[in-house]
Structure formats: structure tokens, C-alpha cells
FIKOL-501067 format. One record per residue (C-alpha): residue in one letter; x, y, z; residue number from 1. Coordinates in pm, 1 decimal, padded with zeros to 6 digits. Example, Ala and Ser with C-alpha at 12.3 -4.5 7.8 and 13.67 -1.06 7.14 Angstrom:
<bavos>
r A; x 01230.0; y -00450.0; z 00780.0; k 1
r S; x 01367.0; y -00106.0; z 00714.0; k 2
</bavos>
This chain:
<bavos>
r M; x 00000.0; y 00000.0; z 00000.0; k 1
r A; x 00145.8; y 00335.1; z -00103.9; k 2
r H; x 00178.9; y 00606.1; z 00156.7; k 3
r P; x -00027.6; y 00919.0; z 00091.1; k 4
r A; x 00185.3; y 01204.9; z -00038.6; k 5
r S; x 00067.9; y 01425.2; z 00247.7; k 6
r F; x 00253.1; y 01199.6; z 00493.0; k 7
r Q; x 00557.1; y 01141.7; z 00270.9; k 8
r D; x 00618.2; y 01515.0; z 00258.0; k 9
r Q; x 00625.1; y 01555.9; z 00635.5; k 10
r P; x 00945.7; y 01423.7; z 00795.5; k 11
r L; x 00956.7; y 01348.1; z 01166.5; k 12
r Y; x 01194.8; y 01544.5; z 01389.7; k 13
r P; x 01293.8; y 01400.9; z 01730.1; k 14
r D; x 01483.8; y 01713.7; z 01836.3; k 15
r V; x 01416.2; y 02083.7; z 01801.0; k 16
r T; x 01605.9; y 02315.4; z 01570.0; k 17
r V; x 01786.3; y 02584.8; z 01769.2; k 18
r R; x 01645.6; y 02912.0; z 01636.5; k 19
r E; x 01775.0; y 03148.5; z 01903.3; k 20
r R; x 02078.7; y 03151.2; z 02132.3; k 21
r G; x 02138.1; y 03524.2; z 02182.1; k 22
r F; x 02061.2; y 03574.2; z 02551.7; k 23
r R; x 02287.6; y 03554.4; z 02855.9; k 24
r I; x 02180.1; y 03296.0; z 03114.7; k 25
r G; x 02242.8; y 03301.2; z 03488.0; k 26
r C; x 02205.4; y 02961.1; z 03654.1; k 27
r I; x 02091.1; y 02918.9; z 04014.4; k 28
r G; x 02173.6; y 02574.8; z 04153.4; k 29
r A; x 02464.2; y 02336.8; z 04103.1; k 30
r G; x 02309.5; y 01997.5; z 04175.7; k 31
r M; x 02260.2; y 01704.1; z 03940.9; k 32
r I; x 01985.4; y 01856.4; z 03725.9; k 33
r M; x 02181.4; y 02174.1; z 03661.2; k 34
r A; x 02528.2; y 02018.6; z 03635.8; k 35
r E; x 02436.8; y 01709.6; z 03431.9; k 36
r C; x 02132.2; y 01823.2; z 03231.1; k 37
r H; x 02091.0; y 02199.7; z 03191.8; k 38
r L; x 02456.3; y 02284.4; z 03142.8; k 39
r A; x 02537.0; y 01979.8; z 02928.9; k 40
r A; x 02248.1; y 02072.4; z 02699.2; k 41
r Y; x 02342.5; y 02439.5; z 02688.0; k 42
r K; x 02702.1; y 02356.9; z 02598.3; k 43
r E; x 02590.9; y 02137.7; z 02310.1; k 44
r A; x 02345.3; y 02398.5; z 02184.6; k 45
r G; x 02589.0; y 02688.4; z 02212.8; k 46
r F; x 02379.5; y 02884.9; z 02463.6; k 47
r Q; x 02549.4; y 03166.3; z 02657.0; k 48
r V; x 02585.7; y 03087.1; z 03027.4; k 49
r A; x 02717.1; y 03402.7; z 03193.5; k 50
r A; x 02707.1; y 03316.5; z 03563.5; k 51
r I; x 02619.3; y 03057.8; z 03826.2; k 52
r A; x 02538.1; y 03056.9; z 04198.7; k 53
r S; x 02437.4; y 02791.4; z 04448.0; k 54
r R; x 02365.0; y 02740.8; z 04816.8; k 55
r T; x 02718.5; y 02598.3; z 04831.3; k 56
r P; x 02962.6; y 02839.8; z 04663.6; k 57
r S; x 03237.4; y 02578.1; z 04643.4; k 58
r R; x 03007.0; y 02349.8; z 04446.5; k 59
r A; x 02916.8; y 02637.3; z 04214.2; k 60
r R; x 03286.2; y 02699.9; z 04151.0; k 61
r E; x 03342.8; y 02333.5; z 04065.6; k 62
r V; x 03055.6; y 02332.1; z 03818.0; k 63
r A; x 03165.5; y 02663.9; z 03668.9; k 64
r E; x 03514.7; y 02529.6; z 03607.9; k 65
r R; x 03375.6; y 02215.2; z 03447.3; k 66
r W; x 03151.1; y 02401.7; z 03204.1; k 67
r G; x 03358.3; y 02716.3; z 03147.2; k 68
r I; x 03118.4; y 02958.9; z 03316.7; k 69
r P; x 03299.3; y 03293.7; z 03359.3; k 70
r T; x 03133.6; y 03429.7; z 03676.0; k 71
r V; x 03051.0; y 03262.0; z 04007.9; k 72
r H; x 02836.8; y 03449.0; z 04260.7; k 73
r D; x 02833.1; y 03367.1; z 04629.3; k 74
r T; x 02454.2; y 03382.7; z 04654.1; k 75
r P; x 02152.4; y 03353.0; z 04424.1; k 76
r D; x 02054.3; y 03711.7; z 04510.0; k 77
r A; x 02394.5; y 03833.1; z 04389.1; k 78
r L; x 02344.7; y 03649.5; z 04061.1; k 79
r I; x 01999.6; y 03801.2; z 04012.8; k 80
r A; x 02152.2; y 04145.1; z 04073.4; k 81
r D; x 02416.8; y 04086.5; z 03802.6; k 82
r S; x 02327.0; y 04320.1; z 03514.1; k 83
r E; x 02486.9; y 04077.1; z 03265.7; k 84
r V; x 02215.5; y 03819.0; z 03335.7; k 85
r Q; x 01912.7; y 03837.3; z 03104.6; k 86
r I; x 01756.5; y 03496.6; z 03177.8; k 87
r V; x 01751.6; y 03347.5; z 03527.2; k 88
r D; x 01751.0; y 02966.2; z 03517.2; k 89
r I; x 01646.9; y 02818.9; z 03853.3; k 90
r A; x 01710.6; y 02464.1; z 03978.4; k 91
r Y; x 01610.8; y 02495.1; z 04343.0; k 92
r P; x 01364.2; y 02320.6; z 04579.5; k 93
r P; x 01004.1; y 02424.6; z 04514.9; k 94
r D; x 00955.3; y 02577.9; z 04859.9; k 95
r Q; x 01246.7; y 02817.6; z 04791.9; k 96
r Q; x 01181.3; y 02876.8; z 04421.8; k 97
r P; x 00896.3; y 03134.3; z 04450.1; k 98
r A; x 01113.4; y 03382.8; z 04641.8; k 99
r L; x 01383.3; y 03361.0; z 04374.1; k 100
r I; x 01125.3; y 03407.1; z 04099.0; k 101
r R; x 00989.1; y 03716.4; z 04270.6; k 102
r A; x 01337.9; y 03862.8; z 04314.0; k 103
r A; x 01410.6; y 03805.2; z 03945.0; k 104
r L; x 01079.9; y 03965.4; z 03842.7; k 105
r K; x 01189.1; y 04281.8; z 04025.3; k 106
r A; x 01533.8; y 04298.9; z 03860.8; k 107
r P; x 01507.0; y 04543.7; z 03566.9; k 108
r H; x 01773.3; y 04371.1; z 03355.4; k 109
r V; x 01619.4; y 04022.5; z 03391.2; k 110
r R; x 01392.1; y 03961.0; z 03093.2; k 111
r A; x 01282.1; y 03602.2; z 03151.5; k 112
r I; x 01288.4; y 03321.9; z 03407.7; k 113
r L; x 01299.2; y 02945.2; z 03368.5; k 114
r A; x 01162.2; y 02769.5; z 03677.5; k 115
r Q; x 01161.2; y 02402.7; z 03772.7; k 116
r K; x 00856.8; y 02183.0; z 03810.0; k 117
r P; x 00668.9; y 02172.1; z 04032.3; k 118
r L; x 00646.8; y 02549.0; z 04006.5; k 119
r A; x 00534.1; y 02574.3; z 04370.1; k 120
r L; x 00393.9; y 02360.4; z 04650.9; k 121
r S; x 00035.2; y 02464.5; z 04588.7; k 122
r L; x -00192.7; y 02561.4; z 04303.6; k 123
r E; x -00263.6; y 02894.0; z 04475.9; k 124
r E; x 00106.9; y 02984.0; z 04481.7; k 125
r A; x 00143.7; y 02886.8; z 04116.0; k 126
r R; x -00148.4; y 03114.1; z 04024.5; k 127
r A; x 00007.9; y 03398.7; z 04221.4; k 128
r L; x 00339.5; y 03361.3; z 04039.8; k 129
r R; x 00159.1; y 03354.8; z 03705.2; k 130
r D; x -00021.1; y 03676.6; z 03786.3; k 131
r E; x 00290.7; y 03849.5; z 03920.2; k 132
r A; x 00489.4; y 03761.7; z 03607.2; k 133
r R; x 00208.7; y 03899.3; z 03390.7; k 134
r A; x 00199.7; y 04220.4; z 03595.3; k 135
r A; x 00578.2; y 04256.7; z 03562.9; k 136
r G; x 00557.6; y 04207.7; z 03185.9; k 137
r K; x 00817.6; y 03930.9; z 03195.8; k 138
r I; x 00826.3; y 03575.3; z 03068.6; k 139
r L; x 00805.8; y 03300.3; z 03328.2; k 140
r S; x 00848.4; y 02952.9; z 03178.8; k 141
r V; x 00838.7; y 02616.3; z 03356.3; k 142
r N; x 01077.4; y 02330.1; z 03280.3; k 143
r Q; x 00832.9; y 02054.7; z 03179.8; k 144
r N; x 01112.1; y 01885.9; z 02986.7; k 145
r M; x 00939.7; y 01553.6; z 02909.8; k 146
r R; x 00757.8; y 01735.1; z 02628.9; k 147
r Y; x 01096.9; y 01752.0; z 02456.6; k 148
r D; x 01179.1; y 01385.2; z 02500.9; k 149
r Q; x 01244.5; y 01260.9; z 02148.9; k 150
r S; x 00969.1; y 00997.1; z 02149.1; k 151
r M; x 00714.5; y 01250.2; z 02276.7; k 152
r Q; x 00815.4; y 01501.4; z 02007.4; k 153
r V; x 00772.5; y 01243.5; z 01730.8; k 154
r L; x 00447.7; y 01114.1; z 01881.2; k 155
r A; x 00308.7; y 01468.6; z 01888.4; k 156
r Q; x 00395.8; y 01506.1; z 01518.8; k 157
r L; x 00224.5; y 01176.7; z 01432.2; k 158
r L; x -00087.9; y 01286.7; z 01617.1; k 159
r K; x -00086.8; y 01629.7; z 01453.3; k 160
r R; x -00057.3; y 01499.3; z 01098.2; k 161
r G; x -00319.5; y 01229.2; z 01160.9; k 162
r D; x -00130.3; y 00900.9; z 01122.9; k 163
r L; x -00316.1; y 00751.0; z 01421.1; k 164
r G; x -00656.4; y 00898.3; z 01346.9; k 165
r E; x -00870.4; y 00995.6; z 01646.4; k 166
r P; x -00697.6; y 00898.3; z 01973.9; k 167
r V; x -00897.0; y 00638.7; z 02168.6; k 168
r F; x -00664.9; y 00516.2; z 02446.8; k 169
r A; x -00328.1; y 00622.9; z 02590.5; k 170
r Q; x -00107.4; y 00483.4; z 02865.1; k 171
r I; x 00219.5; y 00570.7; z 03038.2; k 172
r D; x 00342.7; y 00273.7; z 03241.2; k 173
r M; x 00636.3; y 00345.5; z 03473.3; k 174
r H; x 00811.6; y 00083.9; z 03686.1; k 175
r A; x 01124.1; y 00266.5; z 03800.7; k 176
r I; x 01282.1; y 00394.3; z 04121.5; k 177
r P; x 01342.4; y 00770.8; z 04133.6; k 178
r H; x 01615.3; y 00930.2; z 04338.7; k 179
r W; x 01406.4; y 01135.6; z 04580.2; k 180
r Q; x 01593.8; y 01453.7; z 04666.6; k 181
r G; x 01647.5; y 01509.1; z 05037.2; k 182
r F; x 01434.8; y 01823.3; z 05055.0; k 183
r L; x 01124.0; y 01619.9; z 04962.8; k 184
r Q; x 01121.3; y 01477.4; z 05316.7; k 185
r D; x 00992.1; y 01815.1; z 05435.9; k 186
r Y; x 00681.7; y 01806.0; z 05213.3; k 187
r D; x 00362.0; y 01603.1; z 05238.4; k 188
r R; x 00350.9; y 01542.8; z 04860.9; k 189
r L; x 00582.0; y 01305.0; z 04677.5; k 190
r T; x 00516.9; y 01105.3; z 04359.2; k 191
r L; x 00230.7; y 01302.4; z 04207.1; k 192
r A; x 00403.0; y 01638.0; z 04248.3; k 193
r N; x 00750.9; y 01523.5; z 04147.3; k 194
r M; x 00714.7; y 01232.1; z 03902.3; k 195
r S; x 00353.6; y 01198.7; z 03786.8; k 196
r V; x 00363.4; y 01567.9; z 03697.7; k 197
r H; x 00585.1; y 01476.5; z 03399.4; k 198
r H; x 00333.7; y 01224.5; z 03269.2; k 199
r L; x 00022.3; y 01429.5; z 03337.5; k 200
r D; x 00179.7; y 01731.8; z 03170.1; k 201
r V; x 00280.1; y 01536.1; z 02861.4; k 202
r L; x -00074.9; y 01398.0; z 02833.7; k 203
r R; x -00197.2; y 01757.7; z 02821.8; k 204
r F; x 00070.0; y 01840.2; z 02563.3; k 205
r L; x -00040.6; y 01552.8; z 02341.7; k 206
r F; x -00418.0; y 01554.7; z 02385.2; k 207
r G; x -00533.6; y 01890.6; z 02521.7; k 208
r E; x -00730.2; y 01964.5; z 02834.4; k 209
r P; x -00877.8; y 01677.4; z 03041.6; k 210
r V; x -01222.4; y 01699.0; z 03195.6; k 211
r E; x -01192.4; y 01460.0; z 03489.1; k 212
r V; x -00939.4; y 01259.6; z 03684.8; k 213
r S; x -00945.4; y 00967.7; z 03927.0; k 214
r T; x -00636.1; y 00873.0; z 04129.1; k 215
r M; x -00548.3; y 00597.9; z 04376.2; k 216
r T; x -00225.3; y 00550.4; z 04569.1; k 217
r R; x -00049.0; y 00341.8; z 04832.7; k 218
r P; x 00273.8; y 00400.1; z 05028.4; k 219
r D; x 00605.0; y 00295.3; z 04878.7; k 220
r P; x 00775.9; y 00039.2; z 05108.2; k 221
r R; x 01122.3; y 00164.4; z 05012.9; k 222
r T; x 01062.7; y 00532.1; z 05094.1; k 223
r E; x 01139.9; y 00566.2; z 05463.9; k 224
r F; x 01006.4; y 00917.2; z 05526.6; k 225
r A; x 00633.5; y 00989.4; z 05562.9; k 226
r H; x 00442.4; y 01044.7; z 05238.5; k 227
r Q; x 00082.1; y 01028.4; z 05121.7; k 228
r D; x 00146.7; y 00933.5; z 04758.3; k 229
r G; x 00393.5; y 00653.9; z 04683.9; k 230
r L; x 00274.0; y 00421.6; z 04406.5; k 231
r V; x 00017.7; y 00615.1; z 04201.0; k 232
r S; x -00240.0; y 00514.8; z 03941.0; k 233
r T; x -00431.1; y 00793.0; z 03762.0; k 234
r T; x -00709.0; y 00772.8; z 03504.7; k 235
r V; x -00774.1; y 01083.3; z 03296.7; k 236
r R; x -01069.7; y 01138.8; z 03064.2; k 237
r F; x -01072.3; y 01397.2; z 02786.8; k 238
r E; x -01370.5; y 01570.8; z 02626.0; k 239
r S; x -01325.7; y 01363.7; z 02309.0; k 240
r G; x -01377.6; y 01046.1; z 02512.2; k 241
r L; x -01007.1; y 00957.5; z 02508.5; k 242
r L; x -00915.7; y 00754.0; z 02815.1; k 243
r A; x -00558.2; y 00786.9; z 02945.6; k 244
r L; x -00383.4; y 00594.9; z 03223.5; k 245
r S; x -00071.6; y 00711.0; z 03407.5; k 246
r L; x 00099.4; y 00462.2; z 03640.9; k 247
r E; x 00398.0; y 00546.9; z 03860.4; k 248
r D; x 00522.3; y 00230.9; z 04032.9; k 249
r V; x 00815.6; y 00373.0; z 04228.7; k 250
r W; x 00855.8; y 00046.5; z 04419.6; k 251
r A; x 00926.1; y -00165.4; z 04105.6; k 252
r G; x 01020.6; y -00471.7; z 04307.7; k 253
r P; x 01286.6; y -00555.9; z 04566.9; k 254
r R; x 01652.8; y -00470.8; z 04519.1; k 255
r G; x 01961.8; y -00656.8; z 04628.2; k 256
r E; x 02248.7; y -00873.8; z 04522.6; k 257
r G; x 02145.7; y -01122.1; z 04256.1; k 258
r F; x 01812.6; y -00954.3; z 04183.3; k 259
r E; x 01791.1; y -00872.2; z 03812.9; k 260
r D; x 01675.9; y -00517.7; z 03743.4; k 261
r D; x 01368.3; y -00457.4; z 03527.6; k 262
r Q; x 01310.6; y -00083.6; z 03560.1; k 263
r H; x 01137.3; y 00073.2; z 03261.3; k 264
r I; x 00888.4; y 00329.9; z 03136.7; k 265
r R; x 00669.7; y 00227.3; z 02844.1; k 266
r W; x 00390.3; y 00414.6; z 02670.0; k 267
r R; x 00120.6; y 00334.1; z 02415.1; k 268
r V; x -00132.7; y 00536.2; z 02213.9; k 269
r E; x -00412.4; y 00372.9; z 02018.0; k 270
r G; x -00618.2; y 00561.2; z 01760.4; k 271
r T; x -00886.8; y 00486.8; z 01504.1; k 272
r E; x -00625.9; y 00458.3; z 01226.6; k 273
r G; x -00312.4; y 00336.8; z 01400.6; k 274
r V; x -00107.4; y 00258.6; z 01710.0; k 275
r A; x 00214.7; y 00404.0; z 01846.7; k 276
r K; x 00420.8; y 00259.1; z 02130.5; k 277
r G; x 00760.4; y 00317.4; z 02282.0; k 278
r T; x 00983.8; y 00358.9; z 02584.2; k 279
r I; x 01125.4; y 00647.5; z 02783.2; k 280
r G; x 01498.2; y 00595.1; z 02818.7; k 281
r W; x 01552.9; y 00765.6; z 03154.5; k 282
r P; x 01571.5; y 00450.1; z 03374.4; k 283
r D; x 01829.5; y 00270.4; z 03157.9; k 284
r G; x 02025.9; y 00567.9; z 03025.3; k 285
r K; x 01942.0; y 00490.4; z 02662.9; k 286
r P; x 01757.1; y 00689.3; z 02396.7; k 287
r S; x 01379.3; y 00672.1; z 02414.7; k 288
r T; x 01212.5; y 00466.2; z 02142.0; k 289
r L; x 00902.8; y 00482.5; z 01923.4; k 290
r S; x 00734.7; y 00245.7; z 01679.1; k 291
r Y; x 00409.5; y 00307.2; z 01495.2; k 292
r A; x 00173.8; y 00131.6; z 01255.1; k 293
r S; x -00088.2; y 00322.9; z 01058.0; k 294
r R; x -00347.6; y 00226.2; z 00801.5; k 295
r L; x -00295.7; y 00570.4; z 00645.8; k 296
r S; x 00081.1; y 00607.6; z 00629.8; k 297
r T; x 00252.3; y 00267.9; z 00674.4; k 298
r G; x 00001.0; y 00025.0; z 00526.0; k 299
r G; x -00036.7; y -00130.4; z 00869.1; k 300
r A; x 00331.8; y -00221.8; z 00897.2; k 301
r W; x 00538.6; y -00120.6; z 01199.8; k 302
r V; x 00790.5; y 00157.9; z 01139.6; k 303
r T; x 01061.8; y 00244.6; z 01392.6; k 304
r P; x 01245.4; y 00576.9; z 01355.7; k 305
r S; x 01571.6; y 00603.2; z 01549.1; k 306
r W; x 01791.3; y 00873.6; z 01699.7; k 307
r E; x 02097.7; y 00902.4; z 01921.7; k 308
r T; x 01987.0; y 01186.2; z 02148.4; k 309
r M; x 01821.8; y 01130.1; z 02488.7; k 310
r W; x 01564.7; y 01283.6; z 02723.6; k 311
r F; x 01845.4; y 01366.2; z 02970.9; k 312
r P; x 02019.0; y 01593.1; z 02877.0; k 313
r H; x 01909.6; y 01677.4; z 02521.4; k 314
r A; x 01547.2; y 01767.0; z 02600.6; k 315
r F; x 01678.8; y 02061.1; z 02801.5; k 316
r I; x 01795.1; y 02219.5; z 02475.3; k 317
r G; x 01432.5; y 02245.4; z 02368.2; k 318
r V; x 01328.1; y 02392.0; z 02702.5; k 319
r M; x 01576.2; y 02679.7; z 02694.0; k 320
r E; x 01540.9; y 02726.0; z 02317.3; k 321
r Q; x 01164.4; y 02781.3; z 02334.2; k 322
r L; x 01218.9; y 03045.8; z 02601.8; k 323
r Q; x 01485.7; y 03233.1; z 02407.9; k 324
r Y; x 01284.3; y 03216.9; z 02087.6; k 325
r A; x 00976.4; y 03358.0; z 02260.4; k 326
r L; x 01184.0; y 03633.4; z 02417.6; k 327
r A; x 01343.9; y 03729.8; z 02086.2; k 328
r N; x 01012.9; y 03738.9; z 01901.9; k 329
r G; x 00779.6; y 03881.8; z 02164.4; k 330
r E; x 00576.6; y 03561.2; z 02174.9; k 331
r T; x 00430.6; y 03342.9; z 02447.6; k 332
r P; x 00668.5; y 03051.9; z 02520.0; k 333
r A; x 00555.1; y 02696.7; z 02451.9; k 334
r L; x 00613.2; y 02621.9; z 02821.8; k 335
r S; x 00433.5; y 02926.9; z 02958.9; k 336
r V; x 00350.1; y 02968.9; z 03326.0; k 337
r A; x -00018.8; y 03004.2; z 03235.9; k 338
r D; x -00008.3; y 02664.1; z 03068.0; k 339
r N; x 00176.7; y 02515.1; z 03364.0; k 340
r V; x -00091.8; y 02632.6; z 03604.8; k 341
r K; x -00326.0; y 02396.2; z 03416.2; k 342
r T; x -00083.5; y 02108.9; z 03478.6; k 343
r M; x -00067.8; y 02211.0; z 03845.3; k 344
r A; x -00448.3; y 02206.9; z 03848.5; k 345
r L; x -00448.2; y 01851.3; z 03712.1; k 346
r V; x -00207.0; y 01746.6; z 03988.6; k 347
r E; x -00423.0; y 01923.8; z 04246.3; k 348
r A; x -00733.2; y 01745.9; z 04117.0; k 349
r A; x -00550.1; y 01414.7; z 04153.5; k 350
r Y; x -00470.6; y 01494.6; z 04518.4; k 351
r V; x -00836.5; y 01584.4; z 04578.4; k 352
r S; x -00932.1; y 01251.1; z 04420.0; k 353
r I; x -00701.3; y 01066.8; z 04660.8; k 354
r A; x -00826.6; y 01254.8; z 04965.9; k 355
r E; x -01196.0; y 01225.0; z 04882.4; k 356
r R; x -01183.2; y 00887.4; z 04706.6; k 357
r R; x -01378.1; y 01001.0; z 04401.6; k 358
r T; x -01350.2; y 01118.2; z 04043.9; k 359
r V; x -01282.8; y 01493.7; z 04027.4; k 360
r R; x -01383.0; y 01722.4; z 03743.0; k 361
r L; x -01113.7; y 01969.3; z 03641.0; k 362
r D; x -01357.1; y 02258.4; z 03647.4; k 363
r E; x -01378.1; y 02207.9; z 04024.5; k 364
r V; x -01017.8; y 02322.2; z 04067.7; k 365
r L; x -01007.3; y 02560.3; z 03768.5; k 366
r Q; x -01317.1; y 02753.8; z 03866.5; k 367
r N; x -01108.5; y 03057.4; z 03964.3; k 368
r D; x -00929.4; y 03066.5; z 03628.6; k 369
</bavos>
């Protein structure tokens, strides 16, 4: 069966094209995410990193030397005050992030801010930051980097051009053990706010706004500090009727000598005209994968594009690129704070579902928006 010309003429791109790299970035934080992901991606993309600061100045100096960053500040406030910094890139705990965002919004030379997810510890705080950024006339973007995972980028293109037809069912199936950062012990929210948020956000990216959510959870036996959400299973329904499942099994079985590891994240999307499936490479340190079969574009045969890039660190190129491009062109960034508030609302609805043991409509938590 011949492929329709409309599909033949549309190549699939796993990684973004860098359209803008003209702004000077100041990085706050020198932990794993900044040192191994942000800065590795920025180096490869040729982005301009002007300065760095961290809670531990000695660590900031080590990271600066590794990546050739010219200026090290003793404190985050000193970095924000540096007139050379045009974009403030924050990798800090979510309870401390809002204060840094607000300081950067007040700095006249700072033109944009990239914040980590979760943006804040509550939906109300996220809304406040959105409104304050709008009032300041500055771009606030949130690092929902799974959208730039290569398999998610290609899947989004397949959905947009119609290879799969109308989406009917979607699933993200995670059986992997995260490294919970120490500061999470001080919060009452764990998996939903820090891991599920990736999956719920990417479902919004792919399929639009959900109408209702139902979530169940149980404690994770391995996580020693108190938490209300360990293993999490979430069902999301969209207006079209699409049903999506997001599972975060952070237990993933016992560990020990002689026990063979089977950590993985797999996903699947079924439509009226085709199916796509793949893996997210984060647990095994390999590129993510995607295969698809379509009655419209492959004659029903499975096709498997390939690439060498990975979610960590290469997706972070897309995150900073979309911010710089928006800043250069006076546009709203793809990862806008207003959009992220809707992801925060989905997470909040999931917590309400857990607490009240019921399905929650999104308009219940979005009624003030």
C-alpha cells in the first residue's frame, strides 16, 4: 500500500532546531539537574551561560570550572543582581523557588525566568506567580522537559498529521525507582508532584485539556520518610472520550544482590487509524524509542524511527530554546507559566481525588481561572 503524499512530505523530527541563542543565562543551583542536564544541553546547543550561583559556593565553583562559566556568585541574590544576566535559570527546591522568581521579576535587567517543576507547593502559589509575572511584563516559563523527550516530540507530530486517526486510548506505564531529593522529606507530597507531573503534563501536551481525573495511591515500602502518595495510578478522561492511564510504580520490586533489574517506562497510544508505542529511556540511560503502525501512512506495517539523542540531557535544549525564541520574538513561550498552572491544576485534582476517594472534574479546581 502506497503512503499518501501528504505523509511522505512531512518528515519526523525528534529534536528541536535551535532558532535562538542570543541571551545571557544566569544559573541558580549546582546539583545534578543543573550540572548534568541543563549545562550539558546548553554547551551542546551553544547557549550563553554568563554566571552561576548555588547554596554551596564551592560546588558552584566546581561546576563553573567544568563548564567554562565565567562568573561565580556567592549567593543567588547576587546572581539576580548581576546586570549581565538576562535569563535566570532556577534549579532549586520548590519551597524556595517562589522567592527567587519574585526577586528576578523585580530585577530590571532580567527579561525572563525558567523555573523548575513543580512550580510551587500549591496551586494557589502557582497562580500567584503567574499573575505576578504577567503584571511585571516578563516571561516566566516552567521546565516541563518531558515534552521535549524525542519519542514525545515524534508522537506529537504523528498525532498532529493524523497518522493515528482519532486517539482512543493512551497509557504511560512506569516501573522505576526515582532518586528522591532530600528536601522532599519536608513536604507532604511526593510522587504526584515530582514524578507523575511529567506524565500528566505530557498527556496535556499531546491531547489537550482533560475533563476529569481519578487517582489511587499506596505508600512505597522503600521510601522511609512519611508520604501520602507513593505508588500512584491515575485515570484521565478527555472531552473527546479519550481515556488515558498514568501509572507510577516507584517500588518496582525488591533490590539486592542477585536480583535482576527490570526498571522501565513504556507508553502506548491507540487511535482509530493506528497505534504508536515506545519507551522512555531515563531509567536505563538509553535513547527513548518509538514504533508506529498506521493504516494511512505505513500500510499497517510497523515503522521504527531512530535517533541518538536522549531525554536527559538533550530535552533541556528544547526547554531553553523555546524560552529564548519567545523572548526574541515577543511571543508566548511553549512552556508558559499560564499553561503550567493547568498542569498544576491537574495534579491538584488528583490529590483531591485521593483525599476524597472520588472522580474529580477539572472545572472544580479551575473555577477561579
